[in-house]
C-alpha positions, 0 to 999 in steps of 0.5 A: 498488579503489573505484569512483567514485560515480555522478554525480547526473545519471546517477542522474536519467536512470536513474530517469526511464528506470526509471519510463518502463519501469515505465509501459510494462510496467505489465501485466507489472510490476504483478502481479509487484510485488504477487506479490513483496510477497505472497511476502515476507509469506507465505514465513515462514508456509510455512517454519514449516509446512514444519517440521511437514508435507511441503513440497508440503502446506505450499505448498498450505496457504500458497496457500489461506491467501493466497486466503482473506485476499484473498477475505475483504478483497475481500468485506468491501470489496465488501459495504460499498461496495455497501451504501452505493452502493445507498443513494446510487443509490436517493436520487440525485434527493434528493442532486442537489437538495441539490447544486443548492441548495448550488450556488445558495446559493454563487452568491448569495454571489458564488462564481461557480464554483459554477455551473460545478460545478453544470453539470459535476459533478453527482450523476449524473456522480459515479454514472457515475464510481463505476459505471466504477470498479466495472466496472474492479474487476470486470475484475481477476480475470485480474490476481489469477490472474496474481499467484497464479501468480507467488506459487505459483512464487515460493514454490517458487523462493525457496531456489533463487534465494537459492543462485543469488545466493550463487554470483555471482562478486562476493561484494560484489554478492551480499551487497548483494542478500541484505541488501537482500532481507532488510531489505526483506522484514522492513520489509514485514512490519512495514509490513503488521502495523502497517497491519493493526492500525491499520486494524482499530482505526480501523475499529472505532472509526469504527463505534462512534463513528457507531453511538453518534452515530446515523449510519446504516450505521455498520458499513459505514462502519467496514469502509470505514475499515478497508479505506481505511486500508491506503492512507496519507494518501489512504485516511484522508482519504477515510474522513473526508470521505465519511462527513461529507458523507453525514451532512450530506446525511442530517441537513441539520445542518452543525454535526453534520456538522462534529462528525463530520468533526472527530471522525474527523479527530482519530481518524485524526490520533491513530492516524497520528501517535502510535499508528502510529509507536510500533508501527513504531518506526524500521523504517518511518521515512520522510518524509511527503513521500516517502510522499505522492510515492510514492502519487501517482507510482505511482498515475499509473503503475499506476492504483488499484493503484499507490496501494497499492503505492507505499509498499512500493516506497519502502520497498524503495528505502530498504532497498536504498540504505541500506547503499551508500556511493554511494547511501546518500544516497537512503535518508537523503533518504527518512528515517532509514535502518535498520541495513540491513547492512554498509558498502561497505568491509566488503562488499568482503571479507565472505564471502557467507552460505552460501558455504564457503571454496572457493566451495561453496554450502550451504543456509541459510534466509532 
């Protein structure tokens, strides 16, 4: 017997309640969601290592690799940001004078808002804001310890959790969960592979371009571009605007600053609209509007961390709703859905992978 499709009003209410719960339980759900994301990336590594070494040793090696990647990315980002931060803070008076002169010039041209900005948004204000951001970043050690604890337990419990799902009484629900998890994990791996390649290529080209253009701290700007490009839309925008403003303040040449801005913008546009789609194919096809909404929504709910995890959450939603006849429209609205499993009428009679005819479970790999 087929169940009726849920009403749109009920879906909207469920979404609102879920987002409210996510906001209220951010301290718990934020590290958990990141741990699940890391687990999806790390599980294939542990599987391969387990085939050539004892499972406990494979777990330790996998955790060490995860920690090394986190420390490497964090250290490079902190090095680049701190170097540029010291430059700006050491020349705060100079930049403040440039800002006030620009505000006065706008006032002479009848742009009255410039005076308001000159009184409220100044370089010292920006420096204090950046200092608060750095302080907040320094308080994330506990967050990462919790994440690593979740990841360690998750790597141990993956197969047990899979067998628990296979033993669910409703084979259709069990199959849908397994299909959604497999498709989500696969798309997350593609997403991170593509973002890593694109970010690395973008960072290298930014550094080379600024170095050849004679812009100071070209390598640091390249590292910043590499790190920021892991955040779709927002990261590339910041990696384009901030170096251009720095060039304008450093050289006092609007034409050169405009040249740098448009060159970086063309670079980001080419990678984001031509190279990245060809690397990811249809696996990550998603509406740019949905991507932007996901970034801003989860930034509002979970702060800076939500800026990064927003797109993976949207990918998970699209993966889980794609094979459902009643909820598949959500995936269609988010973008062209990938082949994510069987339709509902086939799932009703489909056997759960890993289950024999008598309901006995067997061990299979994900």
